[in-house]
N, C-alpha and C positions, 0 to 999 in steps of 0.2 A: 049481302050481306045481311043475318041480326046482327044486334045489339050488342051482343056476347064478343062477335070476333072480332066487331068494331074495334071496342074495347081492347082486345089483345093484340089488335096491330097497334093501336096506338100506343101501348104500352109497350110493343117491341122495337116502335120507332125511337122511345127514349132509353131504350135496356143500353146502358154499357157493353160494351163488348167483355170486358175481364177485368178484373182488380188492378191492373199497370194501367189500365186505361183510368182506373178512377181513384189512381194515387195522381195519376199525370196531373188530370184535373186539377184535384187539390193544390197539388204543389203550382199549376199559373194562377189560381185563385190565390193562394198563399205569397204570389211575386206581385202581383197588381194591389193586391192590399198592399204591402208593404214596400210597393214603389210609388203612392198612392196615386195611380195610375186610375182615375175618371174614367175617361174615354174606353178603355181599355176592361173596365170592368163596364160599365153600360154595354157594350158591344156581347158580353157573357152572357146578358139577357133577354130574354124573351118579350115580345112588345105587350104584354099586359101580363106581364110577367107580377107577383104579388108577394111581397116583404110584410112579415110580421117579426116586429122588433118591438123590444119593453121599454125601449129607447123612441121610434121613430111609429110607434102602432102599428096601424096595416096602412102600408102606403102601396098603390097600384102603378103601375105602367114603368118601363124601362129609362124614359126619362125624369119620372119622381123617383126612381130608386137610384139613378143617378146621384140626384139634389143633394141625398141621403150621405151615401158615404164622402162627397163633397165638403157637407156639415161638418163632416166627423173628422178630417181631412182639418177644417179650418180650426175647429176647437182645440185639436189635438194634433201639433204637426207632425209631434215625431211617432206616430200612432204605429204599431205594429203587432204583429199575430206570430204564433208559428203553430201548425199545425202538427197534434201528437199521435193522435190514432184516427184512422180510415175507418169507416162500417160502407159497404156495400150491399144495397137489397135492390134488384133489377134498374129500375130509372130511379133510386131514391139513393142518396148520400147521406151520412151524419159525418160532420166531423167534432171530433173532440180535440181544445186546444185551448189557450193562452192569450190575455188580448194585454198590450202593455201601451202605456200612455205616461205622460208627465200633465201632472192634474195643474195647467197653469190658467187654466180659468173657470176651474170651479161644475162641478156636478150636482146635480139635483139642488141645484138654488141653494149650494153649501161654498162658502168662500174658497176660492184658490188657496193650496195648500203648497204648491213647486214639488213634489215628492212625487217618485214617479209608482204610477199605480200596475198592480197585475192581476185580472183575474179569469177564474176560467169561464169559458161557454160550451156552450152545444149549439152546432149549425146544421138544420136540415133542408138538403137541398132535395126538392123534386125538378130533375130535366127532360124537357122534352123536343127534339131534335138536334142534343147536342147544344140546346140554351138554356138555362136557368127561368123556370117556370114560375116554382115555387120558394123563399128562402124564407127561414123560419127560425129563429136565435132563441137561444135561452143562455142568460147571464148567472152567475152567482153573485146577486147582487146587494145580499147580506154579507160577502166577503168585500166585494167594492164599498160599500157602508163603514164594514169595520176597518179598512183600509182609511178611507179616510180619514175618521175619527181619531184614528191612532196617529196619522200622520199632521192632524192637524190639533193633536196632544203635543208629540215629538216638537212643533213648531213655536207652542205656547210655551213650553222646558225651554227652548232656545231661546226664546226670546225673554223669558224669565233669568235662564242662565248670563244672559248677558247685561243685566240691568242689577243682575246681584253682584256682576263683574264690577259695574260702572260702580256699587254704592260701596265695595271693600274701598279699606282705606287707601292710599297711596302705598306702592308695595315698598317702597325707600323715603325716610326722613334723615335730614343732617343739620343738627346743628353744632353750635360755639363746641360744645362738649359731649355727641353723642354721635352716632348712626344708627339707626333700626332699620329692619329689614322682616315685611310679613310676605308670608305665601301658604295658597289652600289650594289644595285639590281634594276636589269633589267627589266623592266615591257614586253618584250620580250625576244625573245632566247640572243640579243645584242642589245645594248644598246645607248642612244644619249649623258649621262651623264657621264662626267668624272672629275678626281681630280685628284692630282700629289704634291705628298712631294718631295720637294727640297732641299737637302745642297746647300747650293750657296756658291760661290769661296772665302768669304768674309770671311766663319765661322756663316753666317745669315743663317733661316730659313724659305722658303718662303715656300707657300700651295697655291693653283690652287683647285677652284674647277669653271667648267662651266655644261651649259644646251644648248644644241642644238636642236634645233625648228623640231618640227618633228620626228620619231619613224621608229626603223628599221634598215636595209642597210645601206641607205644615210646618217642617223644622226649618226652610227655608224662611217663611214667612218671619217665626216668629225670632229668629237669627238675624234678620234684618231691620224686626225693632226692636233688639233689644243693643243694637247696635247703634240705632238714632238715639234709643235712651240714655246709650253712653256718655256720646258724643255731645247730646242737652246737659249732665250732668260734668263734662270735663270744662265747659262754658260756666257753669256755675264757681265750680275751681273749689271743691269740698276736698276730701281726704276719700283715699281708693275705698278705705271703709264706710265712710257714709254714703259715697256713693253709689254703692254694693247696696246699702241698705233700702235706699230712693229705691233703686226700681225694683228689685225686691217687693218691696210693700206696694210697687202699682202695679208685678207682674202677676203677684197672688191674688191681688184684687179684683184683677180678670178673671178670676175664675179658669184658667185657658186649663184645669187638670184632664189628665196626666202629665200634661205637657209641663217641661224643668228642662233647667239649662244649669249649666256648669258654669264658673267663670273665676279668671283672674284679673287685678286691676293692679298693675304695678304706676309709680312716680316716681322720676329719676330728678331731684331738688338741683335745683344749679351750684351746690355746696358740696355733690357729692352723694346725699342721703338717700339711698333707697327705699321706697314704701309699700308694702305689699299687702293685698288681703284677701285669701284666697277663698271662693266658695265652693269646695266641695270639687275643687279642680285636681288634674293633676298637679306636684306641686311644682315650681319650675326651677332649672338648676342654673345654681347663679355660680362663675366660674370664676375663681380670684387667685392669684401668688398662693395664697394660703389653701387653697381647695376648693374644694365642692362645699355650698351653703342651700340648702333647700326651703320654700315658703311653705309652710304646713298652714299656718294660723290663721283663723277668720272665719269662717261658718257653714253652715248648711247650705246644699245649692238652690237655686233660684226658687222659685215658685211656690215651695213646700208649704213654708211657714211663714204667716204675713207680717207676726210680729216678731220673727229673725232678728237677731243681731250681730253686726261683724267686727272681727278685730282684726288687726294688722301687724306687722311688723316690720323693725327698719332695717338696714342695714347697712357698710356703707363701702363705696364704688369705687377700686380707682381706677385710673389712664391702663387702659384696655382688659379690666374686668368685665364679663359678658352674663348677661341675665337671657335663659336661653324659656320659654315658654313654648310649649307643643298641647296636641291634642291627643286622645289616645289613640287615634288613627295613627300615630306615631310607633307606637309602640307594641300595638295589637296587631300590628301589621304583619301578615303570615307567610312563610314562604310554601313552593311544593310541598314538601313535607312538614306543612304544619306547623310549624316552630314559630315562634311570634319574635317578633326582632327583639321586643324587651326593652327596658331602661338599662340593664350592663351595659350592650351594644349603644344605645344612641351616646351615653355617658362613655365608653371608650370611642365613637368616634367624634364627641366633641372635646374633648382633652388633644385630638391628634389635631381640629382643626385649629385650635383653640389660638393660635396667632394670627388669624386670618382676620378679613374686615366680616363685617356683620352680614354681609350676602355673600360672602364665601362659603360662611359658616352656615346661613339659612341651606343656601345651594348644598352643601356638602351634605347636610343630614339628610333632604328630600333624597337627592342623589343617590345614597345609602338605603333609603329604605324602597328604593327604585329595583337596585340592582340586589338587594336581599331577598324581593317579593318574583322575582322575575317575573312569570307569566299567571301568577295568580293574581287576577283586579281584588284593588279594595275594599274592603265590607263596609270600611268606616270614611268617611271624613278625613286628610290626613293635612295640618295646620301647624306649623311655627312661625314662633315671631321671636325678633332676635334682637337685644339692647345692648352696644357695647360702649361702654367709656371712652373717652380717647382724651 
């Protein structure tokens, strides 16, 4: 027998009878992998089989290959595969499929993300006498790394959202002559709106609501910084106009252009006087027995000009009178037809809710916006803060 005849017989020995047999072999392999059946997989390889993998490099011998499978299953306890396509060429098989696992222990030296990762893979098998003689694997590693990076960023954003939520003021405050509630819904994981409910050293009560231009992490970082700055100003005990002036000077000095913010700051005095300053924000709605009043007076947006000065307005709040501060995410929320919620709907909503508590009014506003928007995701952060004199 010459060399050519020997090679032909060797190829025939490994040739699969038909495509059905190839598909059956593929399904057996898929089931064994998904069952994490190391012994079964080991039995499917020839004694001198060779594995070539981006992860395990070149591994020779059935026992060593079995250990590589065992390592995968230990590292990824929920490892699963799904074969999408099977190609047959004599004694060679090509599988195109998807590998899926939860990143619990970290890949490629990166910290674990805890997220479910999936990626495409191509497996080339050469069979001899019904056993796998050569197993070569090709993975979409770029896709894997992209998913790991996205999962890492998502995890960081979730952590940042938890921190931001913890930093937000207590959502409900009650005093001898007031009750106040604030709530915020970020259009992304973290947002650029902020509010703070402040019990002042004088015994007065302060409420701040702001909106940083932009979205995402940069806006959220600046919002947290401004929130802290107003908290410190409140401890000093100055007027709303003075506090905004001080914060504006500090922000402008940092030269964060084009980052800026709008803000409202109001203080309810113990005698019922409400003093408010508006730095370029939506005018709050002050609802009393005599009707609706608005606070437009103040000055320009924060961070635009270092030497800006701010004015303030003074109102009288009687028992049952309510101040509603809101970000433009409330009035600019859109429904499926593209219509904006608008200030008219907001005022109508507040008028209906006027006899309720601060908590009922805040919840009612947010519920109305959600009902109006339907399935349309918010394009901006939605924030309300309600102060009611009792």
